[in-house]
ZAFIZA-46328 format. One record per atom (N, C-alpha, C): residue number from 1; residue in three letters; x, y, z. Coordinates in Angstrom, 2 decimals, decimal comma. Layout:
(numar NUM "ala" (X Y Z))
...
This chain:
(numar 1 "met" (-16,42 0,72 -12,60))
(numar 1 "met" (-16,51 1,43 -11,35))
(numar 1 "met" (-15,80 2,77 -11,49))
(numar 2 "pro" (-16,20 3,73 -10,71))
(numar 2 "pro" (-15,58 5,06 -10,84))
(numar 2 "pro" (-14,19 5,11 -10,19))
(numar 3 "val" (-13,35 5,97 -10,76))
(numar 3 "val" (-12,05 6,26 -10,16))
(numar 3 "val" (-12,32 7,18 -8,97))
(numar 4 "lys" (-11,77 6,83 -7,81))
(numar 4 "lys" (-11,99 7,60 -6,60))
(numar 4 "lys" (-10,87 8,61 -6,37))
(numar 5 "glu" (-11,18 9,64 -5,62))
(numar 5 "glu" (-10,17 10,63 -5,24))
(numar 5 "glu" (-9,26 10,01 -4,19))
(numar 6 "ile" (-7,95 10,20 -4,35))
(numar 6 "ile" (-6,99 9,69 -3,39))
(numar 6 "ile" (-6,75 10,77 -2,33))
(numar 7 "leu" (-6,91 10,39 -1,07))
(numar 7 "leu" (-6,70 11,32 0,03))
(numar 7 "leu" (-5,22 11,66 0,12))
(numar 8 "leu" (-4,92 12,92 0,39))
(numar 8 "leu" (-3,55 13,39 0,42))
(numar 8 "leu" (-3,06 13,59 1,86))
(numar 9 "leu" (-1,74 13,56 2,00))
(numar 9 "leu" (-1,07 13,78 3,27))
(numar 9 "leu" (-1,70 14,99 3,97))
(numar 10 "gly" (-2,04 14,81 5,22))
(numar 10 "gly" (-2,71 15,87 5,99))
(numar 10 "gly" (-4,17 15,54 6,24))
(numar 11 "asn" (-4,76 14,67 5,42))
(numar 11 "asn" (-6,15 14,28 5,64))
(numar 11 "asn" (-6,19 13,38 6,88))
(numar 12 "pro" (-6,99 13,72 7,88))
(numar 12 "pro" (-7,00 12,94 9,13))
(numar 12 "pro" (-7,44 11,49 8,95))
(numar 13 "leu" (-8,21 11,17 7,93))
(numar 13 "leu" (-8,63 9,78 7,72))
(numar 13 "leu" (-7,44 8,86 7,49))
(numar 14 "leu" (-6,35 9,39 6,93))
(numar 14 "leu" (-5,17 8,56 6,68))
(numar 14 "leu" (-4,50 8,10 7,97))
(numar 15 "arg" (-4,83 8,74 9,09))
(numar 15 "arg" (-4,25 8,39 10,39))
(numar 15 "arg" (-5,14 7,47 11,22))
(numar 16 "glu" (-6,31 7,16 10,70))
(numar 16 "glu" (-7,25 6,29 11,42))
(numar 16 "glu" (-6,88 4,82 11,21))
(numar 17 "lys" (-7,27 3,98 12,18))
(numar 17 "lys" (-7,07 2,54 12,05))
(numar 17 "lys" (-8,29 1,95 11,34))
(numar 18 "ser" (-8,02 1,05 10,42))
(numar 18 "ser" (-9,10 0,41 9,66))
(numar 18 "ser" (-9,72 -0,73 10,44))
(numar 19 "lys" (-10,94 -1,05 10,08))
(numar 19 "lys" (-11,67 -2,14 10,72))
(numar 19 "lys" (-11,60 -3,40 9,84))
(numar 20 "asp" (-11,72 -4,56 10,50))
(numar 20 "asp" (-11,75 -5,83 9,77))
(numar 20 "asp" (-12,95 -5,89 8,85))
(numar 21 "val" (-12,79 -6,56 7,74))
(numar 21 "val" (-13,89 -6,87 6,84))
(numar 21 "val" (-14,57 -8,12 7,41))
(numar 22 "val" (-15,87 -8,06 7,60))
(numar 22 "val" (-16,61 -9,22 8,10))
(numar 22 "val" (-17,61 -9,74 7,07))
(numar 23 "asp" (-18,04 -8,89 6,17))
(numar 23 "asp" (-19,00 -9,29 5,14))
(numar 23 "asp" (-18,32 -9,39 3,79))
(numar 24 "phe" (-18,33 -10,57 3,23))
(numar 24 "phe" (-17,75 -10,82 1,92))
(numar 24 "phe" (-18,89 -10,83 0,91))
(numar 25 "asp" (-19,31 -9,62 0,56))
(numar 25 "asp" (-20,52 -9,45 -0,24))
(numar 25 "asp" (-20,26 -8,52 -1,42))
(numar 26 "ser" (-21,33 -8,07 -2,05))
(numar 26 "ser" (-21,20 -7,20 -3,23))
(numar 26 "ser" (-20,58 -5,86 -2,88))
(numar 27 "gln" (-20,81 -5,37 -1,66))
(numar 27 "gln" (-20,20 -4,10 -1,25))
(numar 27 "gln" (-18,67 -4,23 -1,23))
(numar 28 "leu" (-18,17 -5,35 -0,73))
(numar 28 "leu" (-16,73 -5,61 -0,74))
(numar 28 "leu" (-16,21 -5,62 -2,17))
(numar 29 "asn" (-16,93 -6,30 -3,05))
(numar 29 "asn" (-16,51 -6,36 -4,46))
(numar 29 "asn" (-16,48 -4,97 -5,09))
(numar 30 "thr" (-17,42 -4,12 -4,73))
(numar 30 "thr" (-17,45 -2,74 -5,24))
(numar 30 "thr" (-16,22 -1,97 -4,76))
(numar 31 "ile" (-15,87 -2,13 -3,49))
(numar 31 "ile" (-14,69 -1,44 -2,95))
(numar 31 "ile" (-13,43 -1,92 -3,68))
(numar 32 "ile" (-13,31 -3,22 -3,89))
(numar 32 "ile" (-12,14 -3,76 -4,59))
(numar 32 "ile" (-12,10 -3,24 -6,03))
(numar 33 "asp" (-13,24 -3,19 -6,69))
(numar 33 "asp" (-13,29 -2,64 -8,06))
(numar 33 "asp" (-12,86 -1,17 -8,06))
(numar 34 "asp" (-13,32 -0,41 -7,08))
(numar 34 "asp" (-12,93 1,01 -6,98))
(numar 34 "asp" (-11,42 1,15 -6,75))
(numar 35 "leu" (-10,86 0,30 -5,87))
(numar 35 "leu" (-9,42 0,33 -5,63))
(numar 35 "leu" (-8,66 0,00 -6,92))
(numar 36 "arg" (-9,10 -1,04 -7,61))
(numar 36 "arg" (-8,45 -1,45 -8,86))
(numar 36 "arg" (-8,48 -0,31 -9,88))
(numar 37 "asp" (-9,64 0,25 -10,11))
(numar 37 "asp" (-9,78 1,30 -11,12))
(numar 37 "asp" (-8,99 2,55 -10,75))
(numar 38 "thr" (-8,97 2,89 -9,48))
(numar 38 "thr" (-8,22 4,06 -9,02))
(numar 38 "thr" (-6,72 3,82 -9,17))
(numar 39 "leu" (-6,27 2,64 -8,81))
(numar 39 "leu" (-4,85 2,29 -8,95))
(numar 39 "leu" (-4,42 2,30 -10,41))
(numar 40 "ile" (-5,18 1,67 -11,27))
(numar 40 "ile" (-4,82 1,61 -12,69))
(numar 40 "ile" (-4,82 3,00 -13,31))
(numar 41 "asp" (-5,78 3,83 -12,94))
(numar 41 "asp" (-5,81 5,22 -13,42))
(numar 41 "asp" (-4,55 5,96 -12,98))
(numar 42 "phe" (-4,17 5,80 -11,71))
(numar 42 "phe" (-2,98 6,47 -11,18))
(numar 42 "phe" (-1,73 5,98 -11,91))
(numar 43 "gln" (-1,64 4,67 -12,13))
(numar 43 "gln" (-0,49 4,11 -12,85))
(numar 43 "gln" (-0,37 4,73 -14,25))
(numar 44 "lys" (-1,48 4,86 -14,93))
(numar 44 "lys" (-1,46 5,44 -16,29))
(numar 44 "lys" (-1,04 6,90 -16,28))
(numar 45 "arg" (-1,55 7,65 -15,30))
(numar 45 "arg" (-1,25 9,08 -15,24))
(numar 45 "arg" (0,15 9,39 -14,74))
(numar 46 "lys" (0,60 8,66 -13,71))
(numar 46 "lys" (1,87 8,98 -13,05))
(numar 46 "lys" (3,02 8,05 -13,43))
(numar 47 "lys" (2,69 6,94 -14,12))
(numar 47 "lys" (3,72 5,97 -14,54))
(numar 47 "lys" (4,46 5,36 -13,35))
(numar 48 "ile" (3,74 5,16 -12,27))
(numar 48 "ile" (4,33 4,61 -11,05))
(numar 48 "ile" (3,20 4,03 -10,19))
(numar 49 "gly" (3,55 3,09 -9,34))
(numar 49 "gly" (2,58 2,56 -8,38))
(numar 49 "gly" (2,22 1,12 -8,64))
(numar 50 "arg" (2,04 0,37 -7,54))
(numar 50 "arg" (1,69 -1,05 -7,66))
(numar 50 "arg" (0,60 -1,47 -6,69))
(numar 51 "gly" (0,30 -0,63 -5,70))
(numar 51 "gly" (-0,69 -1,03 -4,71))
(numar 51 "gly" (-1,40 0,17 -4,12))
(numar 52 "ile" (-2,56 -0,11 -3,55))
(numar 52 "ile" (-3,37 0,92 -2,91))
(numar 52 "ile" (-4,15 0,29 -1,76))
(numar 53 "ala" (-4,35 1,05 -0,71))
(numar 53 "ala" (-5,10 0,59 0,45))
(numar 53 "ala" (-6,41 1,37 0,55))
(numar 54 "ala" (-7,44 0,72 1,05))
(numar 54 "ala" (-8,78 1,33 1,13))
(numar 54 "ala" (-8,79 2,69 1,86))
(numar 55 "pro" (-8,01 2,88 2,92))
(numar 55 "pro" (-8,04 4,20 3,57))
(numar 55 "pro" (-7,63 5,34 2,63))
(numar 56 "gln" (-6,86 5,04 1,61))
(numar 56 "gln" (-6,43 6,08 0,68))
(numar 56 "gln" (-7,58 6,63 -0,16))
(numar 57 "ile" (-8,69 5,89 -0,22))
(numar 57 "ile" (-9,88 6,41 -0,90))
(numar 57 "ile" (-11,00 6,67 0,11))
(numar 58 "gly" (-10,61 6,79 1,39))
(numar 58 "gly" (-11,56 7,17 2,42))
(numar 58 "gly" (-12,39 6,04 3,01))
(numar 59 "ile" (-12,00 4,80 2,77))
(numar 59 "ile" (-12,74 3,65 3,30))
(numar 59 "ile" (-11,89 2,97 4,36))
(numar 60 "leu" (-12,34 3,02 5,60))
(numar 60 "leu" (-11,55 2,50 6,72))
(numar 60 "leu" (-11,83 1,01 6,94))
(numar 61 "lys" (-11,49 0,24 5,93))
(numar 61 "lys" (-11,61 -1,22 5,96))
(numar 61 "lys" (-10,25 -1,81 5,62))
(numar 62 "lys" (-9,94 -2,98 6,15))
(numar 62 "lys" (-8,65 -3,63 5,90))
(numar 62 "lys" (-8,65 -4,33 4,55))
(numar 63 "ile" (-8,47 -3,52 3,52))
(numar 63 "ile" (-8,47 -4,01 2,14))
(numar 63 "ile" (-7,31 -3,36 1,40))
(numar 64 "ile" (-6,55 -4,18 0,70))
(numar 64 "ile" (-5,43 -3,73 -0,13))
(numar 64 "ile" (-5,63 -4,32 -1,52))
(numar 65 "tyr" (-5,29 -3,55 -2,53))
(numar 65 "tyr" (-5,32 -4,08 -3,89))
(numar 65 "tyr" (-3,94 -3,88 -4,51))
(numar 66 "ile" (-3,40 -4,96 -5,08))
(numar 66 "ile" (-2,09 -4,96 -5,73))
(numar 66 "ile" (-2,29 -5,24 -7,22))
(numar 67 "his" (-1,65 -4,44 -8,06))
(numar 67 "his" (-1,73 -4,64 -9,51))
(numar 67 "his" (-0,31 -4,62 -10,09))
(numar 68 "leu" (0,15 -5,80 -10,47))
(numar 68 "leu" (1,49 -5,96 -11,05))
(numar 68 "leu" (1,34 -6,35 -12,51))
(numar 69 "ser" (2,43 -6,38 -13,23))
(numar 69 "ser" (2,36 -6,75 -14,65))
(numar 69 "ser" (1,92 -8,21 -14,83))
(numar 70 "asn" (2,23 -9,06 -13,85))
(numar 70 "asn" (1,92 -10,49 -14,00))
(numar 70 "asn" (0,85 -11,00 -13,04))
(numar 71 "arg" (0,32 -10,12 -12,19))
(numar 71 "arg" (-0,62 -10,59 -11,18))
(numar 71 "arg" (-1,35 -9,41 -10,55))
(numar 72 "ser" (-2,65 -9,60 -10,30))
(numar 72 "ser" (-3,45 -8,61 -9,57))
(numar 72 "ser" (-4,26 -9,36 -8,53))
(numar 73 "phe" (-4,33 -8,80 -7,31))
(numar 73 "phe" (-5,05 -9,51 -6,25))
(numar 73 "phe" (-5,36 -8,56 -5,10))
(numar 74 "ala" (-6,36 -8,96 -4,31))
(numar 74 "ala" (-6,74 -8,22 -3,12))
(numar 74 "ala" (-6,28 -8,99 -1,89))
(numar 75 "leu" (-5,86 -8,25 -0,89))
(numar 75 "leu" (-5,55 -8,81 0,42))
(numar 75 "leu" (-6,54 -8,21 1,39))
(numar 76 "ile" (-7,34 -9,04 2,01))
(numar 76 "ile" (-8,36 -8,58 2,93))
(numar 76 "ile" (-7,98 -9,04 4,34))
(numar 77 "asn" (-8,05 -8,12 5,28))
(numar 77 "asn" (-7,66 -8,39 6,67))
(numar 77 "asn" (-6,23 -8,96 6,77))
(numar 78 "pro" (-5,27 -8,36 6,05))
(numar 78 "pro" (-3,91 -8,92 6,07))
(numar 78 "pro" (-3,24 -8,73 7,43))
(numar 79 "glu" (-2,45 -9,72 7,79))
(numar 79 "glu" (-1,73 -9,69 9,06))
(numar 79 "glu" (-0,35 -10,31 8,83))
(numar 80 "val" (0,68 -9,57 9,19))
(numar 80 "val" (2,04 -10,10 9,09))
(numar 80 "val" (2,22 -11,11 10,23))
(numar 81 "ile" (2,54 -12,36 9,86))
(numar 81 "ile" (2,70 -13,39 10,89))
(numar 81 "ile" (4,16 -13,81 11,06))
(numar 82 "glu" (5,00 -13,38 10,12))
(numar 82 "glu" (6,43 -13,68 10,25))
(numar 82 "glu" (7,22 -12,63 9,48))
(numar 83 "lys" (8,38 -12,26 10,04))
(numar 83 "lys" (9,27 -11,27 9,41))
(numar 83 "lys" (10,67 -11,85 9,37))
(numar 84 "ser" (11,41 -11,53 8,33))
(numar 84 "ser" (12,81 -11,93 8,27))
(numar 84 "ser" (13,60 -11,11 9,28))
(numar 85 "thr" (14,76 -11,60 9,64))
(numar 85 "thr" (15,63 -10,80 10,51))
(numar 85 "thr" (16,36 -9,75 9,69))
(numar 86 "glu" (16,53 -10,02 8,39))
(numar 86 "glu" (17,23 -9,08 7,51))
(numar 86 "glu" (16,29 -7,95 7,10))
(numar 87 "thr" (16,87 -6,76 6,97))
(numar 87 "thr" (16,14 -5,61 6,49))
(numar 87 "thr" (16,92 -4,96 5,35))
(numar 88 "phe" (16,26 -4,06 4,65))
(numar 88 "phe" (16,94 -3,28 3,62))
(numar 88 "phe" (16,32 -1,89 3,58))
(numar 89 "glu" (17,09 -0,94 3,05))
(numar 89 "glu" (16,58 0,42 2,91))
(numar 89 "glu" (16,08 0,63 1,49))
(numar 90 "val" (14,99 1,38 1,38))
(numar 90 "val" (14,39 1,63 0,08))
(numar 90 "val" (13,76 3,03 0,09))
(numar 91 "trp" (13,85 3,70 -1,06))
(numar 91 "trp" (13,18 4,99 -1,23))
(numar 91 "trp" (11,72 4,70 -1,52))
(numar 92 "asp" (10,84 5,19 -0,68))
(numar 92 "asp" (9,42 4,88 -0,73))
(numar 92 "asp" (8,62 6,16 -0,96))
(numar 93 "ser" (7,62 6,05 -1,81))
(numar 93 "ser" (6,70 7,17 -1,98))
(numar 93 "ser" (5,28 6,66 -1,81))
(numar 94 "cys" (4,31 7,49 -2,11))
(numar 94 "cys" (2,94 7,13 -1,82))
(numar 94 "cys" (1,99 7,93 -2,70))
(numar 95 "phe" (0,89 7,31 -3,08))
(numar 95 "phe" (-0,15 8,03 -3,82))
(numar 95 "phe" (-0,65 9,20 -2,98))
(numar 96 "ser" (-0,68 9,03 -1,67))
(numar 96 "ser" (-1,16 10,08 -0,79))
(numar 96 "ser" (-0,16 11,22 -0,63))
(numar 97 "phe" (1,03 11,06 -1,20))
(numar 97 "phe" (2,00 12,15 -1,32))
(numar 97 "phe" (1,96 12,70 -2,75))
(numar 98 "asn" (1,04 12,18 -3,56))
(numar 98 "asn" (0,97 12,48 -4,99))
(numar 98 "asn" (2,31 12,15 -5,67))
(numar 99 "val" (3,04 11,22 -5,08))
(numar 99 "val" (4,37 10,79 -5,53))
(numar 99 "val" (5,26 12,01 -5,79))
(numar 100 "ala" (5,11 13,04 -4,97))
(numar 100 "ala" (5,90 14,27 -5,13))
(numar 100 "ala" (7,27 14,15 -4,46))
(numar 101 "phe" (7,38 13,25 -3,47))
(numar 101 "phe" (8,65 13,06 -2,79))
(numar 101 "phe" (8,78 11,62 -2,33))
(numar 102 "phe" (10,00 11,25 -1,98))
(numar 102 "phe" (10,32 9,88 -1,54))
(numar 102 "phe" (10,99 9,96 -0,17))
(numar 103 "val" (10,75 8,93 0,64))
(numar 103 "val" (11,27 8,85 1,99))
(numar 103 "val" (12,10 7,58 2,10))
(numar 104 "leu" (13,28 7,69 2,69))
(numar 104 "leu" (14,11 6,51 2,91))
(numar 104 "leu" (13,54 5,72 4,08))
(numar 105 "thr" (13,14 4,47 3,80))
(numar 105 "thr" (12,54 3,63 4,84))
(numar 105 "thr" (13,33 2,33 4,97))
(numar 106 "lys" (13,17 1,71 6,11))
(numar 106 "lys" (13,78 0,40 6,34))
(numar 106 "lys" (12,64 -0,62 6,39))
(numar 107 "arg" (12,79 -1,68 5,61))
(numar 107 "arg" (11,75 -2,71 5,54))
(numar 107 "arg" (12,36 -4,10 5,71))
(numar 108 "tyr" (11,52 -5,06 6,08))
(numar 108 "tyr" (11,97 -6,44 6,19))
(numar 108 "tyr" (12,15 -7,02 4,79))
(numar 109 "thr" (13,20 -7,81 4,61))
(numar 109 "thr" (13,49 -8,41 3,31))
(numar 109 "thr" (12,37 -9,36 2,88))
(numar 110 "ser" (11,79 -10,05 3,83))
(numar 110 "ser" (10,65 -10,92 3,51))
(numar 110 "ser" (9,68 -10,93 4,69))
(numar 111 "ile" (8,42 -11,13 4,35))
(numar 111 "ile" (7,38 -11,25 5,36))
(numar 111 "ile" (6,42 -12,35 4,92))
(numar 112 "thr" (5,79 -12,97 5,89))
(numar 112 "thr" (4,72 -13,92 5,61))
(numar 112 "thr" (3,43 -13,28 6,11))
(numar 113 "val" (2,43 -13,29 5,25))
(numar 113 "val" (1,18 -12,60 5,54))
(numar 113 "val" (0,01 -13,59 5,47))
(numar 114 "lys" (-0,83 -13,54 6,48))
(numar 114 "lys" (-2,09 -14,28 6,45))
(numar 114 "lys" (-3,16 -13,27 6,05))
(numar 115 "tyr" (-3,98 -13,62 5,06))
(numar 115 "tyr" (-5,02 -12,72 4,60))
(numar 115 "tyr" (-6,18 -13,53 4,03))
(numar 116 "gln" (-7,24 -12,82 3,70))
(numar 116 "gln" (-8,38 -13,46 3,06))
(numar 116 "gln" (-8,50 -12,93 1,63))
(numar 117 "asn" (-9,02 -13,77 0,75))
(numar 117 "asn" (-9,30 -13,32 -0,62))
(numar 117 "asn" (-10,75 -12,82 -0,68))
(numar 118 "gln" (-11,21 -12,47 -1,86))
(numar 118 "gln" (-12,56 -11,91 -2,02))
(numar 118 "gln" (-13,65 -12,86 -1,60))
(numar 119 "lys" (-13,38 -14,15 -1,61))
(numar 119 "lys" (-14,37 -15,15 -1,21))
(numar 119 "lys" (-14,35 -15,41 0,29))
(numar 120 "gly" (-13,37 -14,80 0,99))
(numar 120 "gly" (-13,26 -15,02 2,43))
(numar 120 "gly" (-12,33 -16,16 2,80))
(numar 121 "glu" (-11,75 -16,81 1,80))
(numar 121 "glu" (-10,83 -17,92 2,05))
(numar 121 "glu" (-9,55 -17,38 2,68))
(numar 122 "ile" (-9,03 -18,09 3,67))
(numar 122 "ile" (-7,81 -17,68 4,35))
(numar 122 "ile" (-6,60 -18,24 3,59))
(numar 123 "leu" (-5,67 -17,34 3,28))
(numar 123 "leu" (-4,46 -17,70 2,55))
(numar 123 "leu" (-3,25 -17,23 3,35))
(numar 124 "thr" (-2,14 -17,89 3,14))
(numar 124 "thr" (-0,87 -17,46 3,72))
(numar 124 "thr" (0,13 -17,39 2,58))
(numar 125 "glu" (0,88 -16,27 2,52))
(numar 125 "glu" (1,81 -16,08 1,41))
(numar 125 "glu" (3,05 -15,36 1,90))
(numar 126 "lys" (4,18 -15,78 1,36))
(numar 126 "lys" (5,45 -15,12 1,68))
(numar 126 "lys" (5,76 -14,13 0,57))
(numar 127 "phe" (6,10 -12,91 0,96))
(numar 127 "phe" (6,48 -11,86 0,02))
(numar 127 "phe" (7,93 -11,48 0,29))
(numar 128 "ser" (8,71 -11,33 -0,78))
(numar 128 "ser" (10,14 -11,02 -0,63))
(numar 128 "ser" (10,50 -9,77 -1,41))
(numar 129 "asp" (11,59 -9,14 -0,97))
(numar 129 "asp" (12,22 -8,02 -1,65))
(numar 129 "asp" (11,25 -6,88 -1,93))
(numar 130 "asp" (11,15 -6,41 -3,19))
(numar 130 "asp" (10,32 -5,24 -3,46))
(numar 130 "asp" (8,84 -5,49 -3,21))
(numar 131 "leu" (8,39 -6,73 -3,38))
(numar 131 "leu" (6,99 -7,04 -3,08))
(numar 131 "leu" (6,76 -7,04 -1,56))
(numar 132 "ser" (7,75 -7,45 -0,81))
(numar 132 "ser" (7,67 -7,38 0,65))
(numar 132 "ser" (7,53 -5,93 1,09))
(numar 133 "glu" (8,34 -5,06 0,50))
(numar 133 "glu" (8,28 -3,62 0,82))
(numar 133 "glu" (6,91 -3,05 0,50))
(numar 134 "leu" (6,38 -3,40 -0,66))
(numar 134 "leu" (5,07 -2,90 -1,08))
(numar 134 "leu" (3,98 -3,34 -0,11))
(numar 135 "val" (3,94 -4,61 0,22))
(numar 135 "val" (2,89 -5,11 1,11))
(numar 135 "val" (3,03 -4,48 2,50))
(numar 136 "gln" (4,25 -4,30 2,99))
(numar 136 "gln" (4,44 -3,64 4,29))
(numar 136 "gln" (3,91 -2,21 4,24))
(numar 137 "his" (4,20 -1,49 3,15))
(numar 137 "his" (3,73 -0,11 2,98))
(numar 137 "his" (2,20 -0,07 3,03))
(numar 138 "glu" (1,55 -0,97 2,29))
(numar 138 "glu" (0,09 -0,95 2,23))
(numar 138 "glu" (-0,53 -1,38 3,56))
(numar 139 "ile" (0,05 -2,36 4,23))
(numar 139 "ile" (-0,46 -2,76 5,54))
(numar 139 "ile" (-0,33 -1,60 6,53))
(numar 140 "asp" (0,76 -0,85 6,44))
(numar 140 "asp" (0,91 0,34 7,30))
(numar 140 "asp" (-0,30 1,26 7,16))
(numar 141 "his" (-0,77 1,47 5,92))
(numar 141 "his" (-1,94 2,34 5,72))
(numar 141 "his" (-3,14 1,88 6,53))
(numar 142 "leu" (-3,29 0,58 6,68))
(numar 142 "leu" (-4,44 0,04 7,42))
(numar 142 "leu" (-4,37 0,36 8,91))
(numar 143 "his" (-3,18 0,73 9,37))
(numar 143 "his" (-2,97 1,06 10,77))
(numar 143 "his" (-2,72 2,56 10,99))
(numar 144 "gly" (-2,96 3,36 9,94))
(numar 144 "gly" (-2,79 4,81 10,06))
(numar 144 "gly" (-1,34 5,25 10,04))
(numar 145 "ile" (-0,46 4,42 9,51))
(numar 145 "ile" (0,97 4,72 9,45))
(numar 145 "ile" (1,35 5,12 8,03))
(numar 146 "leu" (2,12 6,19 7,90))
(numar 146 "leu" (2,58 6,66 6,59))
(numar 146 "leu" (4,10 6,58 6,52))
(numar 147 "ala" (4,63 6,54 5,30))
(numar 147 "ala" (6,08 6,44 5,12))
(numar 147 "ala" (6,82 7,57 5,82))
(numar 148 "thr" (6,20 8,74 5,92))
(numar 148 "thr" (6,84 9,86 6,60))
(numar 148 "thr" (7,09 9,58 8,08))
(numar 149 "asp" (6,37 8,63 8,65))
(numar 149 "asp" (6,57 8,27 10,05))
(numar 149 "asp" (7,94 7,62 10,28))
(numar 150 "tyr" (8,58 7,18 9,21))
(numar 150 "tyr" (9,89 6,53 9,32))
(numar 150 "tyr" (11,05 7,51 9,25))
(numar 151 "leu" (10,74 8,78 9,02))
(numar 151 "leu" (11,80 9,79 8,93))
(numar 151 "leu" (12,54 9,94 10,25))
(numar 152 "val" (13,84 9,84 10,18))
(numar 152 "val" (14,68 10,05 11,35))
(numar 152 "val" (15,63 11,22 11,07))
(numar 153 "glu" (16,22 11,20 9,91))
(numar 153 "glu" (17,18 12,22 9,50))
(numar 153 "glu" (16,55 13,09 8,41))
(numar 154 "lys" (16,91 14,36 8,39))
(numar 154 "lys" (16,33 15,25 7,38))
(numar 154 "lys" (16,80 14,93 5,98))
(numar 155 "asn" (17,92 14,20 5,83))
(numar 155 "asn" (18,39 13,84 4,49))
(numar 155 "asn" (17,74 12,56 3,98))
(numar 156 "gln" (16,69 12,10 4,64))
(numar 156 "gln" (16,01 10,88 4,23))
(numar 156 "gln" (14,75 11,16 3,42))
(numar 157 "ile" (14,65 12,36 2,86))
(numar 157 "ile" (13,51 12,70 2,02))
(numar 157 "ile" (14,02 13,46 0,81))
(numar 158 "ile" (13,54 13,06 -0,38))
(numar 158 "ile" (13,95 13,73 -1,62))
(numar 158 "ile" (12,74 13,92 -2,53))
(numar 159 "met" (12,83 14,89 -3,40))
(numar 159 "met" (11,78 15,14 -4,37))
(numar 159 "met" (11,86 14,09 -5,49))
(numar 160 "arg" (10,75 13,87 -6,17))
(numar 160 "arg" (10,68 12,82 -7,20))
(numar 160 "arg" (11,73 13,01 -8,28))
(numar 161 "lys" (11,97 14,22 -8,72))
(numar 161 "lys" (12,93 14,46 -9,79))
(numar 161 "lys" (14,33 13,96 -9,40))
(numar 162 "glu" (14,71 14,17 -8,14))
(numar 162 "glu" (16,01 13,70 -7,65))
(numar 162 "glu" (16,02 12,18 -7,53))
(numar 163 "trp" (14,90 11,60 -7,09))
(numar 163 "trp" (14,79 10,14 -6,99))
(numar 163 "trp" (14,97 9,50 -8,36))
(numar 164 "glu" (14,37 10,09 -9,38))
(numar 164 "glu" (14,48 9,54 -10,73))
(numar 164 "glu" (15,93 9,53 -11,20))
(numar 165 "lys" (16,72 10,51 -10,78))
(numar 165 "lys" (18,15 10,54 -11,14))
(numar 165 "lys" (18,92 9,41 -10,50))
(numar 166 "ile" (18,65 9,13 -9,20))
(numar 166 "ile" (19,43 8,11 -8,50))
(numar 166 "ile" (18,96 6,70 -8,79))
(numar 167 "lys" (17,74 6,51 -9,26))
(numar 167 "lys" (17,27 5,16 -9,52))
(numar 167 "lys" (17,83 4,58 -10,81))
(numar 168 "lys" (18,39 5,44 -11,67))
(numar 168 "lys" (18,94 4,98 -12,96))
(numar 168 "lys" (20,25 4,26 -12,80))
């Protein structure tokens, strides 16, 4: 499948709400393949990234693709059904920022998500720590929310070069 262009901050489609997937057909599989190929290409070029949401390639459907070293999977129509009371702060960036800067965000330490797989089967899974943060970030995309929406203080945004210094 072709690598798709990633929409950048300022593109109005990134602020739109995505629609539920109702057809679990070949078109869905094509979208998931496009998300996978685009994510893997970005990972190779930028050496960063673990997930991508369909709105980032201009498709307003509730589809997320996660690619980790030990697991790759799609979350279709994901819905957070439970959140921990504990939160943590994390420096977050985005493909739609071209990973040029990072924003300090607050996320739930763990979340439980109900979603469908490519076959339409309903699954429930608990995500914790950095995977919880990732899934929350990607679900935000499905609702037109970006990490920059969490900015409260002007010192909560840094350029990638500075982030690389503090993450060591």
